[in-house]
mmJSON file of the N, C-alpha and C atoms, coordinates in Angstrom:
{"data_MODEL":{"atom_site":{
"group_PDB":["ATOM","ATOM","ATOM","ATOM","ATOM","ATOM","ATOM","ATOM","ATOM","ATOM","ATOM","ATOM","ATOM","ATOM","ATOM","ATOM","ATOM","ATOM","ATOM","ATOM","ATOM","ATOM","ATOM","ATOM","ATOM","ATOM","ATOM","ATOM","ATOM","ATOM","ATOM","ATOM","ATOM","ATOM","ATOM","ATOM","ATOM","ATOM","ATOM","ATOM","ATOM","ATOM","ATOM","ATOM","ATOM","ATOM","ATOM","ATOM","ATOM","ATOM","ATOM","ATOM","ATOM","ATOM","ATOM","ATOM","ATOM","ATOM","ATOM","ATOM","ATOM","ATOM","ATOM","ATOM","ATOM","ATOM","ATOM","ATOM","ATOM","ATOM","ATOM","ATOM","ATOM","ATOM","ATOM","ATOM","ATOM","ATOM","ATOM","ATOM","ATOM","ATOM","ATOM","ATOM","ATOM","ATOM","ATOM","ATOM","ATOM","ATOM","ATOM","ATOM","ATOM","ATOM","ATOM","ATOM","ATOM","ATOM","ATOM","ATOM","ATOM","ATOM","ATOM","ATOM","ATOM","ATOM","ATOM","ATOM","ATOM","ATOM","ATOM","ATOM","ATOM","ATOM","ATOM","ATOM","ATOM","ATOM","ATOM","ATOM","ATOM","ATOM","ATOM","ATOM","ATOM","ATOM","ATOM","ATOM","ATOM","ATOM","ATOM","ATOM","ATOM","ATOM","ATOM","ATOM","ATOM","ATOM","ATOM","ATOM","ATOM","ATOM","ATOM","ATOM","ATOM","ATOM","ATOM","ATOM","ATOM","ATOM","ATOM","ATOM","ATOM","ATOM","ATOM","ATOM","ATOM","ATOM","ATOM","ATOM","ATOM","ATOM","ATOM","ATOM","ATOM","ATOM","ATOM","ATOM","ATOM","ATOM","ATOM","ATOM","ATOM","ATOM","ATOM","ATOM","ATOM","ATOM","ATOM","ATOM","ATOM","ATOM","ATOM","ATOM","ATOM","ATOM","ATOM","ATOM","ATOM","ATOM","ATOM","ATOM","ATOM","ATOM","ATOM","ATOM","ATOM","ATOM"],
"id":[1,2,3,4,5,6,7,8,9,10,11,12,13,14,15,16,17,18,19,20,21,22,23,24,25,26,27,28,29,30,31,32,33,34,35,36,37,38,39,40,41,42,43,44,45,46,47,48,49,50,51,52,53,54,55,56,57,58,59,60,61,62,63,64,65,66,67,68,69,70,71,72,73,74,75,76,77,78,79,80,81,82,83,84,85,86,87,88,89,90,91,92,93,94,95,96,97,98,99,100,101,102,103,104,105,106,107,108,109,110,111,112,113,114,115,116,117,118,119,120,121,122,123,124,125,126,127,128,129,130,131,132,133,134,135,136,137,138,139,140,141,142,143,144,145,146,147,148,149,150,151,152,153,154,155,156,157,158,159,160,161,162,163,164,165,166,167,168,169,170,171,172,173,174,175,176,177,178,179,180,181,182,183,184,185,186,187,188,189,190,191,192,193,194,195,196,197,198],
"type_symbol":["N","C","C","N","C","C","N","C","C","N","C","C","N","C","C","N","C","C","N","C","C","N","C","C","N","C","C","N","C","C","N","C","C","N","C","C","N","C","C","N","C","C","N","C","C","N","C","C","N","C","C","N","C","C","N","C","C","N","C","C","N","C","C","N","C","C","N","C","C","N","C","C","N","C","C","N","C","C","N","C","C","N","C","C","N","C","C","N","C","C","N","C","C","N","C","C","N","C","C","N","C","C","N","C","C","N","C","C","N","C","C","N","C","C","N","C","C","N","C","C","N","C","C","N","C","C","N","C","C","N","C","C","N","C","C","N","C","C","N","C","C","N","C","C","N","C","C","N","C","C","N","C","C","N","C","C","N","C","C","N","C","C","N","C","C","N","C","C","N","C","C","N","C","C","N","C","C","N","C","C","N","C","C","N","C","C","N","C","C","N","C","C","N","C","C","N","C","C"],
"label_atom_id":["N","CA","C","N","CA","C","N","CA","C","N","CA","C","N","CA","C","N","CA","C","N","CA","C","N","CA","C","N","CA","C","N","CA","C","N","CA","C","N","CA","C","N","CA","C","N","CA","C","N","CA","C","N","CA","C","N","CA","C","N","CA","C","N","CA","C","N","CA","C","N","CA","C","N","CA","C","N","CA","C","N","CA","C","N","CA","C","N","CA","C","N","CA","C","N","CA","C","N","CA","C","N","CA","C","N","CA","C","N","CA","C","N","CA","C","N","CA","C","N","CA","C","N","CA","C","N","CA","C","N","CA","C","N","CA","C","N","CA","C","N","CA","C","N","CA","C","N","CA","C","N","CA","C","N","CA","C","N","CA","C","N","CA","C","N","CA","C","N","CA","C","N","CA","C","N","CA","C","N","CA","C","N","CA","C","N","CA","C","N","CA","C","N","CA","C","N","CA","C","N","CA","C","N","CA","C","N","CA","C","N","CA","C","N","CA","C","N","CA","C","N","CA","C","N","CA","C","N","CA","C"],
"label_alt_id":[null,null,null,null,null,null,null,null,null,null,null,null,null,null,null,null,null,null,null,null,null,null,null,null,null,null,null,null,null,null,null,null,null,null,null,null,null,null,null,null,null,null,null,null,null,null,null,null,null,null,null,null,null,null,null,null,null,null,null,null,null,null,null,null,null,null,null,null,null,null,null,null,null,null,null,null,null,null,null,null,null,null,null,null,null,null,null,null,null,null,null,null,null,null,null,null,null,null,null,null,null,null,null,null,null,null,null,null,null,null,null,null,null,null,null,null,null,null,null,null,null,null,null,null,null,null,null,null,null,null,null,null,null,null,null,null,null,null,null,null,null,null,null,null,null,null,null,null,null,null,null,null,null,null,null,null,null,null,null,null,null,null,null,null,null,null,null,null,null,null,null,null,null,null,null,null,null,null,null,null,null,null,null,null,null,null,null,null,null,null,null,null,null,null,null,null,null,null],
"label_comp_id":["UNK","UNK","UNK","UNK","UNK","UNK","UNK","UNK","UNK","UNK","UNK","UNK","UNK","UNK","UNK","UNK","UNK","UNK","UNK","UNK","UNK","UNK","UNK","UNK","UNK","UNK","UNK","UNK","UNK","UNK","UNK","UNK","UNK","UNK","UNK","UNK","UNK","UNK","UNK","UNK","UNK","UNK","UNK","UNK","UNK","UNK","UNK","UNK","UNK","UNK","UNK","UNK","UNK","UNK","UNK","UNK","UNK","UNK","UNK","UNK","UNK","UNK","UNK","UNK","UNK","UNK","UNK","UNK","UNK","UNK","UNK","UNK","UNK","UNK","UNK","UNK","UNK","UNK","UNK","UNK","UNK","UNK","UNK","UNK","UNK","UNK","UNK","UNK","UNK","UNK","UNK","UNK","UNK","UNK","UNK","UNK","UNK","UNK","UNK","UNK","UNK","UNK","UNK","UNK","UNK","UNK","UNK","UNK","UNK","UNK","UNK","UNK","UNK","UNK","UNK","UNK","UNK","UNK","UNK","UNK","UNK","UNK","UNK","UNK","UNK","UNK","UNK","UNK","UNK","UNK","UNK","UNK","UNK","UNK","UNK","UNK","UNK","UNK","UNK","UNK","UNK","UNK","UNK","UNK","UNK","UNK","UNK","UNK","UNK","UNK","UNK","UNK","UNK","UNK","UNK","UNK","UNK","UNK","UNK","UNK","UNK","UNK","UNK","UNK","UNK","UNK","UNK","UNK","UNK","UNK","UNK","UNK","UNK","UNK","UNK","UNK","UNK","UNK","UNK","UNK","UNK","UNK","UNK","UNK","UNK","UNK","UNK","UNK","UNK","UNK","UNK","UNK","UNK","UNK","UNK","UNK","UNK","UNK"],
"label_asym_id":["A","A","A","A","A","A","A","A","A","A","A","A","A","A","A","A","A","A","A","A","A","A","A","A","A","A","A","A","A","A","A","A","A","A","A","A","A","A","A","A","A","A","A","A","A","A","A","A","A","A","A","A","A","A","A","A","A","A","A","A","A","A","A","A","A","A","A","A","A","A","A","A","A","A","A","A","A","A","A","A","A","A","A","A","A","A","A","A","A","A","A","A","A","A","A","A","A","A","A","A","A","A","A","A","A","A","A","A","A","A","A","A","A","A","A","A","A","A","A","A","A","A","A","A","A","A","A","A","A","A","A","A","A","A","A","A","A","A","A","A","A","A","A","A","A","A","A","A","A","A","A","A","A","A","A","A","A","A","A","A","A","A","A","A","A","A","A","A","A","A","A","A","A","A","A","A","A","A","A","A","A","A","A","A","A","A","A","A","A","A","A","A","A","A","A","A","A","A"],
"label_entity_id":["1","1","1","1","1","1","1","1","1","1","1","1","1","1","1","1","1","1","1","1","1","1","1","1","1","1","1","1","1","1","1","1","1","1","1","1","1","1","1","1","1","1","1","1","1","1","1","1","1","1","1","1","1","1","1","1","1","1","1","1","1","1","1","1","1","1","1","1","1","1","1","1","1","1","1","1","1","1","1","1","1","1","1","1","1","1","1","1","1","1","1","1","1","1","1","1","1","1","1","1","1","1","1","1","1","1","1","1","1","1","1","1","1","1","1","1","1","1","1","1","1","1","1","1","1","1","1","1","1","1","1","1","1","1","1","1","1","1","1","1","1","1","1","1","1","1","1","1","1","1","1","1","1","1","1","1","1","1","1","1","1","1","1","1","1","1","1","1","1","1","1","1","1","1","1","1","1","1","1","1","1","1","1","1","1","1","1","1","1","1","1","1","1","1","1","1","1","1"],
"label_seq_id":[1,1,1,2,2,2,3,3,3,4,4,4,5,5,5,6,6,6,7,7,7,8,8,8,9,9,9,10,10,10,11,11,11,12,12,12,13,13,13,14,14,14,15,15,15,16,16,16,17,17,17,18,18,18,19,19,19,20,20,20,21,21,21,22,22,22,23,23,23,24,24,24,25,25,25,26,26,26,27,27,27,28,28,28,29,29,29,30,30,30,31,31,31,32,32,32,33,33,33,34,34,34,35,35,35,36,36,36,37,37,37,38,38,38,39,39,39,40,40,40,41,41,41,42,42,42,43,43,43,44,44,44,45,45,45,46,46,46,47,47,47,48,48,48,49,49,49,50,50,50,51,51,51,52,52,52,53,53,53,54,54,54,55,55,55,56,56,56,57,57,57,58,58,58,59,59,59,60,60,60,61,61,61,62,62,62,63,63,63,64,64,64,65,65,65,66,66,66],
"pdbx_PDB_ins_code":[null,null,null,null,null,null,null,null,null,null,null,null,null,null,null,null,null,null,null,null,null,null,null,null,null,null,null,null,null,null,null,null,null,null,null,null,null,null,null,null,null,null,null,null,null,null,null,null,null,null,null,null,null,null,null,null,null,null,null,null,null,null,null,null,null,null,null,null,null,null,null,null,null,null,null,null,null,null,null,null,null,null,null,null,null,null,null,null,null,null,null,null,null,null,null,null,null,null,null,null,null,null,null,null,null,null,null,null,null,null,null,null,null,null,null,null,null,null,null,null,null,null,null,null,null,null,null,null,null,null,null,null,null,null,null,null,null,null,null,null,null,null,null,null,null,null,null,null,null,null,null,null,null,null,null,null,null,null,null,null,null,null,null,null,null,null,null,null,null,null,null,null,null,null,null,null,null,null,null,null,null,null,null,null,null,null,null,null,null,null,null,null,null,null,null,null,null,null],
"Cartn_x":[87.632,87.629,88.904,88.764,89.914,90.701,92.025,92.883,92.982,93.274,93.483,94.866,94.91,96.21,97.105,96.514,97.318,98.138,97.678,98.389,99.348,99.197,99.958,101.071,100.786,101.755,102.892,104.056,105.176,104.84,105.407,105.113,105.489,106.638,107.07,106.09,105.579,104.609,103.298,102.864,101.633,101.755,102.886,103.089,103.052,103.702,103.713,102.305,101.569,100.219,99.256,99.381,98.449,98.811,100.036,100.436,100.137,99.887,99.641,98.395,97.234,96.075,96.268,96.796,97.018,98.068,99.105,100.125,99.533,98.707,98.067,97.133,96.382,95.469,96.233,97.326,98.125,98.756,99.21,99.78,98.761,97.534,96.484,96.145,96.087,95.756,96.836,98.091,99.166,99.339,99.035,99.07,97.995,96.812,95.725,96.136,96.751,97.175,98.209,99.133,100.164,99.547,98.657,98.006,97.092,96.382,95.514,96.337,97.463,98.333,98.877,99.201,99.725,98.68,97.434,96.387,96.017,95.942,95.561,96.659,97.904,99.015,98.91,98.228,98.039,97.066,96.206,95.227,95.873,96.406,97.048,97.839,98.663,99.459,98.57,97.544,96.621,95.856,95.469,94.765,95.676,96.926,97.876,98.113,98.177,98.336,97.148,95.948,94.752,94.764,95.134,95.191,96.28,97.41,98.521,98.174,97.342,96.94,95.81,94.966,93.828,94.207,95.234,95.582,95.995,96.876,97.216,96.015,95.12,93.928,93.04,92.882,92.084,92.72,94.021,94.725,94.548,94.638,94.442,93.017,92.034,90.647,90.426,91.028,90.937,91.579,92.743,93.45,92.647,92.051,91.254,90.008,89.381,88.147,88.41,89.572,89.893,90.257],
"Cartn_y":[141.94,140.507,139.899,138.813,138.159,137.361,137.421,136.662,135.212,134.354,132.947,132.796,132.383,132.314,131.224,130.249,129.203,129.761,130.841,131.441,132.537,133.046,134.218,133.897,133.083,132.819,131.92,132.023,131.134,129.674,128.777,127.358,126.851,127.255,126.809,127.187,128.407,128.864,128.091,127.838,127.079,125.66,125.023,123.667,123.648,124.616,124.69,124.903,125.861,126.158,124.985,124.317,123.229,121.931,121.821,120.6,120.644,121.807,121.915,121.146,121.274,120.519,118.995,118.401,116.956,116.544,117.357,117.039,117.052,118.045,118.133,116.944,116.588,115.443,114.145,113.94,112.733,112.714,113.864,113.952,113.534,114.027,113.654,112.166,111.638,110.22,109.334,109.628,108.805,109.002,110.202,110.43,109.605,109.575,108.76,107.287,106.818,105.417,105.116,106.019,105.818,105.721,106.643,106.616,105.401,105.06,103.881,102.619,102.507,101.345,101.273,102.416,102.441,101.938,102.363,101.916,100.454,100.037,98.661,97.69,98.125,97.247,96.821,97.62,97.249,96.079,95.877,94.793,93.439,93.288,92.01,92.157,91.176,91.172,90.969,90.142,89.903,91.173,91.958,93.211,94.18,94.252,95.131,94.663,93.363,92.823,93.206,93.116,93.473,94.951,95.809,97.244,97.514,96.843,97.049,96.589,95.564,95.086,95.916,96.464,97.211,98.616,99.21,100.588,100.72,99.865,100.005,99.775,98.878,98.627,99.866,100.492,101.719,102.833,102.965,103.992,103.747,102.507,102.167,102.478,102.162,102.465,103.972,104.75,106.211,106.712,106.177,106.609,106.287,105.111,104.725,105.588,105.868,106.667,108.116,108.628,110.016,110.092],
"Cartn_z":[85.971,85.696,86.282,86.993,87.625,86.595,86.744,85.835,86.291,85.357,85.651,86.282,87.547,88.226,87.643,86.962,86.335,85.172,84.603,83.469,83.896,85.103,85.508,86.502,87.517,88.578,88.102,88.733,88.386,88.727,87.966,88.124,89.523,90.033,91.355,92.453,92.392,93.39,93.256,92.029,91.814,92.362,92.099,92.594,94.11,94.738,96.195,96.744,96.188,96.675,96.467,95.342,95.043,95.762,96.247,96.934,98.428,98.992,100.435,100.909,100.282,100.77,100.747,99.658,99.697,100.735,100.904,101.901,103.307,103.6,104.901,105.128,104.103,104.202,104.451,103.741,103.935,105.316,105.798,107.138,108.187,108.057,109.011,108.931,107.722,107.554,108.165,107.928,108.467,109.975,110.458,111.906,112.597,111.997,112.545,112.571,111.495,111.438,112.512,112.735,113.748,115.143,115.46,116.769,116.92,115.861,115.891,116.135,115.47,115.657,117.08,117.653,119.019,120.013,119.848,120.761,120.541,119.282,118.972,119.387,119.35,119.736,121.194,122.004,123.412,123.562,122.57,122.659,122.399,121.194,120.854,119.558,119.316,118.088,116.868,117.008,115.885,115.515,116.515,116.241,115.494,115.899,115.213,113.782,113.583,112.229,111.359,111.904,111.145,110.748,111.671,111.368,110.339,110.483,109.552,108.138,108.026,106.703,106.115,106.942,106.417,105.953,106.518,106.148,104.681,104.152,102.724,101.812,102.207,101.396,101.383,102.543,102.621,101.804,101.872,101.097,99.596,99.172,97.763,97.31,98.145,97.808,97.675,98.552,98.455,97.172,96.839,95.631,94.369,94.333,93.153,93.04,94.172,94.119,93.736,94.087,93.734,92.262],
"occupancy":[1.0,1.0,1.0,1.0,1.0,1.0,1.0,1.0,1.0,1.0,1.0,1.0,1.0,1.0,1.0,1.0,1.0,1.0,1.0,1.0,1.0,1.0,1.0,1.0,1.0,1.0,1.0,1.0,1.0,1.0,1.0,1.0,1.0,1.0,1.0,1.0,1.0,1.0,1.0,1.0,1.0,1.0,1.0,1.0,1.0,1.0,1.0,1.0,1.0,1.0,1.0,1.0,1.0,1.0,1.0,1.0,1.0,1.0,1.0,1.0,1.0,1.0,1.0,1.0,1.0,1.0,1.0,1.0,1.0,1.0,1.0,1.0,1.0,1.0,1.0,1.0,1.0,1.0,1.0,1.0,1.0,1.0,1.0,1.0,1.0,1.0,1.0,1.0,1.0,1.0,1.0,1.0,1.0,1.0,1.0,1.0,1.0,1.0,1.0,1.0,1.0,1.0,1.0,1.0,1.0,1.0,1.0,1.0,1.0,1.0,1.0,1.0,1.0,1.0,1.0,1.0,1.0,1.0,1.0,1.0,1.0,1.0,1.0,1.0,1.0,1.0,1.0,1.0,1.0,1.0,1.0,1.0,1.0,1.0,1.0,1.0,1.0,1.0,1.0,1.0,1.0,1.0,1.0,1.0,1.0,1.0,1.0,1.0,1.0,1.0,1.0,1.0,1.0,1.0,1.0,1.0,1.0,1.0,1.0,1.0,1.0,1.0,1.0,1.0,1.0,1.0,1.0,1.0,1.0,1.0,1.0,1.0,1.0,1.0,1.0,1.0,1.0,1.0,1.0,1.0,1.0,1.0,1.0,1.0,1.0,1.0,1.0,1.0,1.0,1.0,1.0,1.0,1.0,1.0,1.0,1.0,1.0,1.0],
"B_iso_or_equiv":[0.0,0.0,0.0,0.0,0.0,0.0,0.0,0.0,0.0,0.0,0.0,0.0,0.0,0.0,0.0,0.0,0.0,0.0,0.0,0.0,0.0,0.0,0.0,0.0,0.0,0.0,0.0,0.0,0.0,0.0,0.0,0.0,0.0,0.0,0.0,0.0,0.0,0.0,0.0,0.0,0.0,0.0,0.0,0.0,0.0,0.0,0.0,0.0,0.0,0.0,0.0,0.0,0.0,0.0,0.0,0.0,0.0,0.0,0.0,0.0,0.0,0.0,0.0,0.0,0.0,0.0,0.0,0.0,0.0,0.0,0.0,0.0,0.0,0.0,0.0,0.0,0.0,0.0,0.0,0.0,0.0,0.0,0.0,0.0,0.0,0.0,0.0,0.0,0.0,0.0,0.0,0.0,0.0,0.0,0.0,0.0,0.0,0.0,0.0,0.0,0.0,0.0,0.0,0.0,0.0,0.0,0.0,0.0,0.0,0.0,0.0,0.0,0.0,0.0,0.0,0.0,0.0,0.0,0.0,0.0,0.0,0.0,0.0,0.0,0.0,0.0,0.0,0.0,0.0,0.0,0.0,0.0,0.0,0.0,0.0,0.0,0.0,0.0,0.0,0.0,0.0,0.0,0.0,0.0,0.0,0.0,0.0,0.0,0.0,0.0,0.0,0.0,0.0,0.0,0.0,0.0,0.0,0.0,0.0,0.0,0.0,0.0,0.0,0.0,0.0,0.0,0.0,0.0,0.0,0.0,0.0,0.0,0.0,0.0,0.0,0.0,0.0,0.0,0.0,0.0,0.0,0.0,0.0,0.0,0.0,0.0,0.0,0.0,0.0,0.0,0.0,0.0,0.0,0.0,0.0,0.0,0.0,0.0],
"pdbx_formal_charge":[null,null,null,null,null,null,null,null,null,null,null,null,null,null,null,null,null,null,null,null,null,null,null,null,null,null,null,null,null,null,null,null,null,null,null,null,null,null,null,null,null,null,null,null,null,null,null,null,null,null,null,null,null,null,null,null,null,null,null,null,null,null,null,null,null,null,null,null,null,null,null,null,null,null,null,null,null,null,null,null,null,null,null,null,null,null,null,null,null,null,null,null,null,null,null,null,null,null,null,null,null,null,null,null,null,null,null,null,null,null,null,null,null,null,null,null,null,null,null,null,null,null,null,null,null,null,null,null,null,null,null,null,null,null,null,null,null,null,null,null,null,null,null,null,null,null,null,null,null,null,null,null,null,null,null,null,null,null,null,null,null,null,null,null,null,null,null,null,null,null,null,null,null,null,null,null,null,null,null,null,null,null,null,null,null,null,null,null,null,null,null,null,null,null,null,null,null,null],
"auth_seq_id":[1,1,1,2,2,2,3,3,3,4,4,4,5,5,5,6,6,6,7,7,7,8,8,8,9,9,9,10,10,10,11,11,11,12,12,12,13,13,13,14,14,14,15,15,15,16,16,16,17,17,17,18,18,18,19,19,19,20,20,20,21,21,21,22,22,22,23,23,23,24,24,24,25,25,25,26,26,26,27,27,27,28,28,28,29,29,29,30,30,30,31,31,31,32,32,32,33,33,33,34,34,34,35,35,35,36,36,36,37,37,37,38,38,38,39,39,39,40,40,40,41,41,41,42,42,42,43,43,43,44,44,44,45,45,45,46,46,46,47,47,47,48,48,48,49,49,49,50,50,50,51,51,51,52,52,52,53,53,53,54,54,54,55,55,55,56,56,56,57,57,57,58,58,58,59,59,59,60,60,60,61,61,61,62,62,62,63,63,63,64,64,64,65,65,65,66,66,66],
"auth_comp_id":["UNK","UNK","UNK","UNK","UNK","UNK","UNK","UNK","UNK","UNK","UNK","UNK","UNK","UNK","UNK","UNK","UNK","UNK","UNK","UNK","UNK","UNK","UNK","UNK","UNK","UNK","UNK","UNK","UNK","UNK","UNK","UNK","UNK","UNK","UNK","UNK","UNK","UNK","UNK","UNK","UNK","UNK","UNK","UNK","UNK","UNK","UNK","UNK","UNK","UNK","UNK","UNK","UNK","UNK","UNK","UNK","UNK","UNK","UNK","UNK","UNK","UNK","UNK","UNK","UNK","UNK","UNK","UNK","UNK","UNK","UNK","UNK","UNK","UNK","UNK","UNK","UNK","UNK","UNK","UNK","UNK","UNK","UNK","UNK","UNK","UNK","UNK","UNK","UNK","UNK","UNK","UNK","UNK","UNK","UNK","UNK","UNK","UNK","UNK","UNK","UNK","UNK","UNK","UNK","UNK","UNK","UNK","UNK","UNK","UNK","UNK","UNK","UNK","UNK","UNK","UNK","UNK","UNK","UNK","UNK","UNK","UNK","UNK","UNK","UNK","UNK","UNK","UNK","UNK","UNK","UNK","UNK","UNK","UNK","UNK","UNK","UNK","UNK","UNK","UNK","UNK","UNK","UNK","UNK","UNK","UNK","UNK","UNK","UNK","UNK","UNK","UNK","UNK","UNK","UNK","UNK","UNK","UNK","UNK","UNK","UNK","UNK","UNK","UNK","UNK","UNK","UNK","UNK","UNK","UNK","UNK","UNK","UNK","UNK","UNK","UNK","UNK","UNK","UNK","UNK","UNK","UNK","UNK","UNK","UNK","UNK","UNK","UNK","UNK","UNK","UNK","UNK","UNK","UNK","UNK","UNK","UNK","UNK"],
"auth_asym_id":["A","A","A","A","A","A","A","A","A","A","A","A","A","A","A","A","A","A","A","A","A","A","A","A","A","A","A","A","A","A","A","A","A","A","A","A","A","A","A","A","A","A","A","A","A","A","A","A","A","A","A","A","A","A","A","A","A","A","A","A","A","A","A","A","A","A","A","A","A","A","A","A","A","A","A","A","A","A","A","A","A","A","A","A","A","A","A","A","A","A","A","A","A","A","A","A","A","A","A","A","A","A","A","A","A","A","A","A","A","A","A","A","A","A","A","A","A","A","A","A","A","A","A","A","A","A","A","A","A","A","A","A","A","A","A","A","A","A","A","A","A","A","A","A","A","A","A","A","A","A","A","A","A","A","A","A","A","A","A","A","A","A","A","A","A","A","A","A","A","A","A","A","A","A","A","A","A","A","A","A","A","A","A","A","A","A","A","A","A","A","A","A","A","A","A","A","A","A"],
"auth_atom_id":["N","CA","C","N","CA","C","N","CA","C","N","CA","C","N","CA","C","N","CA","C","N","CA","C","N","CA","C","N","CA","C","N","CA","C","N","CA","C","N","CA","C","N","CA","C","N","CA","C","N","CA","C","N","CA","C","N","CA","C","N","CA","C","N","CA","C","N","CA","C","N","CA","C","N","CA","C","N","CA","C","N","CA","C","N","CA","C","N","CA","C","N","CA","C","N","CA","C","N","CA","C","N","CA","C","N","CA","C","N","CA","C","N","CA","C","N","CA","C","N","CA","C","N","CA","C","N","CA","C","N","CA","C","N","CA","C","N","CA","C","N","CA","C","N","CA","C","N","CA","C","N","CA","C","N","CA","C","N","CA","C","N","CA","C","N","CA","C","N","CA","C","N","CA","C","N","CA","C","N","CA","C","N","CA","C","N","CA","C","N","CA","C","N","CA","C","N","CA","C","N","CA","C","N","CA","C","N","CA","C","N","CA","C","N","CA","C","N","CA","C","N","CA","C","N","CA","C","N","CA","C"],
"pdbx_PDB_model_num":[1,1,1,1,1,1,1,1,1,1,1,1,1,1,1,1,1,1,1,1,1,1,1,1,1,1,1,1,1,1,1,1,1,1,1,1,1,1,1,1,1,1,1,1,1,1,1,1,1,1,1,1,1,1,1,1,1,1,1,1,1,1,1,1,1,1,1,1,1,1,1,1,1,1,1,1,1,1,1,1,1,1,1,1,1,1,1,1,1,1,1,1,1,1,1,1,1,1,1,1,1,1,1,1,1,1,1,1,1,1,1,1,1,1,1,1,1,1,1,1,1,1,1,1,1,1,1,1,1,1,1,1,1,1,1,1,1,1,1,1,1,1,1,1,1,1,1,1,1,1,1,1,1,1,1,1,1,1,1,1,1,1,1,1,1,1,1,1,1,1,1,1,1,1,1,1,1,1,1,1,1,1,1,1,1,1,1,1,1,1,1,1,1,1,1,1,1,1]
}}}
């Protein structure tokens, strides 16, 4: 029978292991936003403003849904 790792492993190791997937996901999301902003900035200032305003709203919607 497998032991519950939440009861056995040290707290520091658990925090590190459990934080890696969200950190990786956030890194990818912010990297996408950075690249998207770079490409949209070539179009116009208004397009960049729209992307800059929509990203925090999208992040908030993701946070609420999770």
